[in-house]
C-alpha positions, 0 to 999 in steps of 0.5 A: 562290814561283812567279814570272811575269814581265811585259812586256805579254804581248808580250816578256820572259823569265826568262833575264835578270839581273833574275830571278836567284832566288839572293838570294831563295832564300837566305831559305829558299824555293824560287824557280821562274820560268816562261816562257810564250808571248807576243803572237801565239803566246800570245794569238791567239783563233780561237774554236776548239779549236786556237786557244782564246786565252790559251794563254800563261795555259795555259802558266802553268797547266801550269807551276803544275800541274807544280810541284804534282806535282814541287816536293817533289823540290826541297825545296818544299811543294805546299800552300805555293805563292805565285804572284807577278809584276810588271806583266803578271806581276801581271795574270797572278796576278790572272787565276789568282785569277779563273780556275776552272781555277786553283782550289786550285793555290796558297795565296797570291798577290803582285800587284806593279803590275797587275791584271785590272780594266778598265772595268766595262762591257767589257774591252779585247778581247772574243771578237768583236774577238779573232776579227776581228783573227785573220782580219785577220792571216790575210788579210794573209798571203793565208790564206783565211778560207774554208779552214783559215786557222790552218793557213795562218798556222802556215806563216808565218815566226814573225818575219814573223808577229810583225812583221805583228801589231805593224804592223796592230793598233790597240793597244799591248800584247797583251790576253787575251780574256775570255769564254773557258774560262780567263777566263769572266767579267770581274773585275766579274762575278766579284766581284759573284757571288763567283766567284773563288778567295777561299781565298787570302792576298793581298799587292798593291801599287804603286810611288808614281809608276807612270806617271812616265817621262822621256817626252822621252828616250823620244821621247814629247812631252806638252804641254797641247795634246796632253794630250787627244789622248794620252788618246784613244789610251788610250781605243782600248784600255781604252774609255769614257774621259771625256776632258774630265773626265780633263783637268780632273781632272789639270790643274786645279792645273797650270801649263799653260804648264809642260811638266814639270808637264803631263808629271807630270800625264799620268804620274799619269793613266797610272799611275792608270788602268793600274796603281795604281787597278786593282791597288787596286780588285782587292785591295779586292774580294778583301778584302771577302768575307774580312773575317770569315775568317782570310785576309789581304789587304795593300796597300802603296805603295813609295816608295824609289828606287834611283838606279841602277835608276831611271836604267836604267828611264828614270824621271824621275830629276830628281824621284827618281820611283819608277816602274813596275818599280822594285820588281824590284831589291829583290824579287830582291835585285839589290843583293846580287848586284852590290853594286858598282853599288848603295849600301849603303842599297839592299842594306839595303832589298833584304834587308828587302823580300825578308824581307817577301815571303818571310815572307808566302809562308811564313806569310801575314803580313809582320810584326806591324806590317802592318795588313790592307787592311780594318780597321774599314772603313778601307782601310789602305795600308802605306807602304814607304820608308826602312826605316832610319827608323821614322818613315818606315814607316807606314800611310796611311788613305784614301790613294787617296780622291781618285783610285781611290775617288772619281774612278776607282771608278765606272769600274772597279766 
């Protein structure tokens, strides 16, 4: 099991307690976690051989090749590799599914809460925009674009370089550049022409309230008056958002004078646009050509909350929201490693989640109860809640009908 960490391609590391693979590896798997270059060091695009862009993804690719060549020395099987990741790590997994350079390097994939799936007409950053930003950065350090500006930038202190990048860019996170060797096509183009690595099993999923954070505690003030303006901020990054339609859709049954209700509506918008619908639509596109093959594609929604981890992530805990990254504590079995700060039911739940994830990695299936995403043309989403109670664990037909399959589908596909 080959883990790719998240962090918006700007921050993150495998050397944090959350990615301790000890508990997960006790389920008879070999766990490999990899670092890769981030932000300006990992994704500067110069449209040249020594600055091809997306080198953070090339780092992951190199690590994956190393694992195939060497994992037998650690008791692993090079033909049974499952790549998995959360957030930007999940985005990375989807990129490897799309990339011709990753073909044949893994057998299965697990995507936890993100995917390379953006507006059908354009990705966040194209090659022209990527190059424009690189030259803008160079000019800020008095590097002449008529000379070797890349060599000039390489002499700049790394901390100064990163700080300047955050100061001058117009977007909140780093986006890989499409139209390059690693990602020659957009997701829509790749799926339309069946130019992706379809010879894999896939498990993908999301948390029930991906966008629900305690905005006030984070210093973000969402009101009815600022709702539309906040949507426009996202439009600068992901493009082609219809602010009027989005505002009407997410506020249509909301008490506009109630700040908690408006905040909740904005969190739903943010989660649907950036995480839930891209992940769901990506998995559906992978599943389509596999309907008559032995390959498996599953989709889940996690709605179990750990109060301790929710507080740590600044989720909106008053409503017990299962926000972004809530799955990490269970996938890596953190309640087993530090049982004194978790509840017994958290430990039970983590054991079951690890068993599901490792069963999939070893066999391509979870258990006999899990239906595939497509079953008689019906999208089945497995609901993971309280595994102590059979009536709380079930599937939903057409769970995202009103959002991902109606309101947002034409945006992505």
